[in-house]
C-alpha positions as CSV (number, residue, x, y, z in Angstrom):
1,M,197.3,0.8,72.9
2,T,197.9,-1.0,76.4
3,R,194.2,0.2,76.6
4,L,193.0,-2.7,74.4
5,L,195.2,-5.1,76.8
6,R,193.6,-3.5,79.6
7,F,190.0,-4.0,78.1
8,S,189.0,-7.1,79.3
9,L,190.4,-6.7,82.9
10,L,188.4,-3.5,83.6
11,T,184.9,-4.5,81.8
12,A,183.5,-5.0,85.6
13,L,184.5,-1.6,86.4
14,L,183.8,0.1,83.1
15,L,180.0,-1.6,83.3
16,A,179.7,-0.4,86.5
17,L,180.9,3.2,86.0
18,A,178.5,3.4,83.1
19,G,175.5,2.9,85.6
20,C,174.8,-1.0,85.1
21,S,173.9,-2.4,88.4
22,T,171.8,-5.4,87.7
23,G,174.0,-6.6,84.9
24,L,177.4,-6.0,86.6
25,R,176.9,-9.0,89.0
26,L,175.8,-11.3,85.6
27,A,178.9,-9.6,83.6
28,Y,181.4,-10.0,86.3
29,Q,180.3,-13.9,86.9
30,N,181.1,-14.3,83.0
31,L,183.6,-12.0,82.5
32,D,186.2,-14.2,81.1
33,R,183.6,-15.2,78.4
34,L,183.6,-11.1,77.6
35,A,187.5,-10.8,77.7
36,L,187.6,-13.9,75.0
37,W,185.1,-12.1,73.1
38,T,186.8,-9.2,72.7
39,L,190.1,-10.9,71.8
40,D,188.0,-12.3,69.3
41,D,187.3,-9.5,67.6
42,Y,191.0,-8.8,67.2
43,V,192.7,-12.1,67.3
44,S,191.8,-16.0,66.6
45,L,193.5,-17.9,69.5
46,D,194.1,-21.4,69.1
47,K,192.4,-24.3,72.0
48,A,196.0,-24.1,73.9
49,Q,195.9,-20.3,73.7
50,K,192.0,-19.7,75.0
51,A,192.8,-22.8,77.8
52,A,195.8,-21.0,79.3
53,F,194.1,-17.2,79.0
54,R,190.9,-18.5,80.9
55,R,193.2,-20.1,83.9
56,E,195.3,-17.1,84.2
57,F,192.4,-15.2,84.0
58,G,190.7,-16.8,86.7
59,T,193.7,-16.4,88.7
60,L,193.3,-12.8,88.2
61,Q,189.3,-12.5,88.5
62,S,190.3,-14.7,92.0
63,W,192.5,-11.7,93.1
64,H,190.3,-9.2,92.0
65,R,187.1,-10.6,93.6
66,S,188.7,-11.0,97.0
67,T,190.7,-8.1,97.6
68,Q,189.9,-5.4,95.2
69,L,186.2,-5.6,95.4
70,P,185.9,-4.7,98.9
71,L,188.2,-1.9,98.3
72,Y,185.6,-0.6,95.9
73,S,182.6,-0.7,98.2
74,A,184.7,0.9,100.9
75,D,185.5,3.4,98.8
76,L,181.8,3.8,97.1
77,R,180.1,4.2,100.4
78,S,182.5,7.2,101.3
79,L,181.4,8.6,98.1
80,A,177.9,8.4,98.8
81,A,178.4,10.0,102.1
82,A,180.0,12.9,100.7
83,F,176.8,13.8,99.2
84,E,175.0,14.0,102.1
85,Q,176.6,17.5,101.8
86,D,175.6,20.6,99.8
87,P,177.1,20.4,97.2
88,A,179.5,17.7,97.9
89,P,183.0,18.6,98.6
90,R,185.4,18.5,96.0
91,E,188.1,17.2,97.7
92,A,186.0,14.0,98.1
93,L,185.3,14.2,94.6
94,E,188.6,14.5,93.6
95,R,189.7,11.6,95.9
96,A,187.1,9.5,94.5
97,M,188.4,9.9,90.9
98,S,191.8,9.1,92.3
99,Q,191.0,5.8,93.6
100,I,189.6,5.0,90.5
101,E,192.8,5.8,88.6
102,A,194.8,3.7,91.5
103,H,192.3,0.9,91.2
104,G,192.4,0.4,87.3
105,E,196.9,0.6,87.4
106,R,196.5,-1.4,90.3
107,L,195.0,-4.4,88.1
108,W,196.9,-3.5,85.5
109,Q,199.9,-3.7,87.5
110,Q,198.6,-7.7,88.4
111,A,197.9,-8.3,85.0
112,Q,201.2,-7.8,83.3
113,P,202.5,-11.1,84.0
114,A,200.2,-12.9,82.1
115,T,199.7,-10.3,79.4
116,A,203.2,-10.6,78.8
117,G,202.7,-14.3,78.0
118,L,199.8,-14.1,76.2
119,L,201.7,-11.6,73.6
120,A,204.7,-14.0,73.6
121,S,202.7,-16.7,72.9
122,L,201.2,-15.2,69.4
123,R,202.6,-16.2,66.2
124,D,203.2,-14.2,63.4
125,E,200.3,-14.7,61.3
126,Q,198.1,-14.1,64.5
127,I,200.1,-11.0,64.7
128,D,199.6,-10.0,61.1
129,E,195.7,-10.9,61.7
130,F,195.5,-8.8,64.7
131,S,197.0,-5.6,62.6
132,K,194.7,-5.9,59.7
133,R,191.7,-6.4,62.2
134,T,192.7,-3.4,64.0
135,R,193.6,-1.1,60.9
136,E,190.2,-1.9,59.3
137,R,188.4,-1.2,62.9
138,I,190.0,2.1,63.0
139,D,189.1,2.9,58.9
140,D,185.0,1.5,59.8
141,E,185.3,4.2,63.2
142,E,186.9,7.1,61.3
143,A,184.7,6.4,58.3
144,D,181.6,6.7,60.1
145,R,182.3,10.3,61.3
146,A,184.6,11.7,58.7
147,D,181.7,14.0,57.4
148,E,180.4,15.2,60.7
149,K,179.9,18.8,60.9
150,P,181.5,20.8,63.9
151,T,177.9,21.2,64.6
152,E,177.1,17.8,64.7
153,R,180.0,17.1,66.8
154,R,179.0,19.3,69.7
155,K,175.7,17.9,69.2
156,R,176.5,14.4,69.7
157,W,178.9,15.4,72.2
158,L,176.3,17.0,74.7
159,R,173.8,14.4,74.1
160,E,176.5,11.8,75.2
161,Q,177.4,13.4,78.2
162,R,174.0,14.3,79.2
163,E,172.9,10.7,79.1
164,N,175.7,9.4,80.8
165,L,175.7,11.9,83.7
166,E,171.9,11.2,83.8
167,R,172.5,7.7,84.7
168,W,173.8,8.9,88.0
169,T,171.9,12.4,88.7
170,G,168.5,11.8,86.9
171,R,167.5,14.6,84.5
172,L,170.0,17.5,84.5
173,N,169.2,20.8,86.0
174,D,169.7,24.3,84.4
175,R,173.0,24.9,86.0
176,Q,174.6,21.6,85.0
177,K,173.3,22.1,81.4
178,Q,175.4,25.5,81.2
179,L,178.1,23.8,82.6
180,L,178.0,21.2,79.6
181,E,177.9,23.8,77.1
182,A,180.9,25.8,78.5
183,G,182.9,22.3,78.8
184,W,182.5,21.7,75.3
185,E,183.5,25.5,74.3
186,R,186.8,24.8,76.3
187,R,187.3,21.4,74.4
188,V,187.2,23.4,71.2
189,P,190.7,24.5,71.0
190,S,192.2,21.3,71.5
191,L,189.9,19.1,69.2
192,L,191.4,17.8,66.1
193,S,190.2,17.0,62.9
194,P,188.6,13.8,61.6
195,E,191.8,13.5,59.5
196,Q,194.5,14.4,62.0
197,R,192.3,12.1,64.8
198,K,192.5,8.9,62.4
199,A,196.4,9.6,61.7
200,Q,196.7,9.9,65.6
201,R,195.3,6.5,66.2
202,L,197.1,5.0,63.3
203,A,200.7,6.3,63.8
204,T,200.0,4.8,67.4
205,F,199.0,1.8,66.7
206,K,202.1,1.5,64.3
207,E,204.3,2.1,67.3
208,F,202.1,-0.7,69.0
209,V,203.0,-3.1,66.4
210,T,206.5,-2.4,66.5
211,V,207.2,-3.1,69.8
212,L,205.1,-6.4,69.7
213,A,207.5,-7.6,67.0
214,T,210.0,-7.7,70.5
215,R,207.5,-9.9,72.2
216,H,210.0,-12.4,72.9
217,E,212.4,-10.0,74.3
218,P,212.9,-9.5,77.9
219,G,211.3,-6.1,79.2
220,L,207.8,-6.2,76.8
221,I,205.6,-4.6,79.3
222,D,207.7,-1.8,80.2
223,R,208.3,-1.1,76.6
224,L,204.3,-1.2,75.8
225,N,204.1,1.3,79.0
226,A,206.6,3.4,77.4
227,N,204.7,3.3,74.3
228,G,203.1,6.3,72.8
229,D,204.1,10.0,71.5
230,E,205.1,12.5,74.4
231,R,203.6,15.2,72.8
232,E,200.1,13.4,72.6
233,Q,200.7,11.8,76.1
234,E,201.1,15.4,77.4
235,R,198.0,16.2,75.5
236,S,195.9,13.3,76.5
237,A,196.9,14.3,80.5
238,R,196.1,18.0,79.7
239,D,192.5,16.8,78.4
240,S,192.1,13.9,81.0
241,A,192.6,17.0,83.9
242,R,190.1,19.5,82.0
243,D,187.3,16.5,81.8
244,R,187.6,15.8,85.4
245,S,187.4,19.3,86.8
246,L,184.5,19.5,84.4
247,L,183.0,16.3,86.1
248,I,183.6,17.6,89.6
249,E,181.6,21.0,88.9
250,L,178.6,19.2,87.1
251,L,178.5,16.6,90.3
252,Q,178.5,19.8,92.6
253,A,175.7,21.3,91.0
254,C,173.6,18.6,91.8
255,D,170.3,19.7,93.9
256,A,168.8,18.0,96.5
257,P,166.6,15.3,94.6
258,Q,170.0,14.4,92.2
259,R,172.2,13.9,95.3
260,Q,169.7,11.6,96.8
261,H,169.6,9.8,93.5
262,V,173.4,9.5,93.2
263,R,173.8,8.4,97.0
264,E,171.6,5.7,95.9
265,R,172.7,4.6,93.0
266,V,176.3,4.4,94.5
267,L,175.2,2.5,97.5
268,E,173.4,0.2,94.8
269,L,176.7,-0.3,93.5
270,A,178.6,-0.8,96.4
271,D,176.1,-3.5,97.4
272,D,176.9,-5.3,93.8
273,F,180.4,-5.5,94.8
274,D,179.7,-6.7,98.3
275,A,177.3,-9.7,96.5
276,L,180.1,-10.4,94.4
277,T,182.6,-10.8,96.8
278,Q,180.7,-13.2,98.7
279,S,179.9,-15.3,95.4
280,T,180.9,-18.7,95.9
281,K,181.7,-19.3,92.2
282,P,185.0,-21.5,92.0
283,A,187.9,-19.8,90.8
284,K,189.5,-21.8,87.7
285,S,193.0,-23.9,88.4
286,A,196.4,-21.3,87.3
287,A,198.6,-24.4,87.5
288,A,199.8,-24.0,84.1
289,S,201.4,-20.9,82.2
290,I,200.7,-19.1,79.0
291,P,202.4,-21.6,76.1
292,Q,205.1,-20.1,74.4
293,P,204.9,-20.9,71.0
294,A,207.4,-23.1,69.1
295,A,211.2,-22.4,67.8
């Protein structure tokens, strides 16, 4: 569930990875609003909490703009250079993926004090609201796919992967389509049934709510980071490694026009990050801390 807490912090990066270039600059400049809208889907903050959130978020975004975006740009330009070779070297692609993970972890580390403050400021009725809304969302999302047949699930996955990849490469070639088909077959043994998936999500959320009950005690972030079933974490790590390997295979299978397409898209994104780094939008003051609940 720490993914939920990280969502608003990683919105700009996720938009970028989704291939949204023109909208990235506008989204980043209004990231505090996007973050509050996201939080509002789960819990209603009061005026003092919203004001404190904006101050803390402004401080975080100022740090991110000045120290992290230049790193993103440099990494992207290095990645673009890798696609001048045929195929793009596996080591360069591995390094790029590791860099993305490191950037996300560094952002989360920087955001932890403010996150702990926000969570500690939540009143019991807000925790109840958050719990109710999250359970409803899980119910709704799982209900939409409860009757999905295996063939429909396969078709949906292939379509989603193809659309995501084609934002970067253009139309897939035959080899890439074959790799996607093989990638699905490798996923089948570890797939959860709709019932298993819902039960797992609810169990994970229950553990998260249990940790939230200790939000006024020291060490909250450590408990959140440790939250989760060990077997599920191992399964998630295996799945991530499998998906990472598939993505590398797909990118190495790019033909010449696709490699040029990738280079252009990656360099456009690097230019966006450079422009955002140089943006003169004033940062919000962070003089006040997140308010704590009254005793």
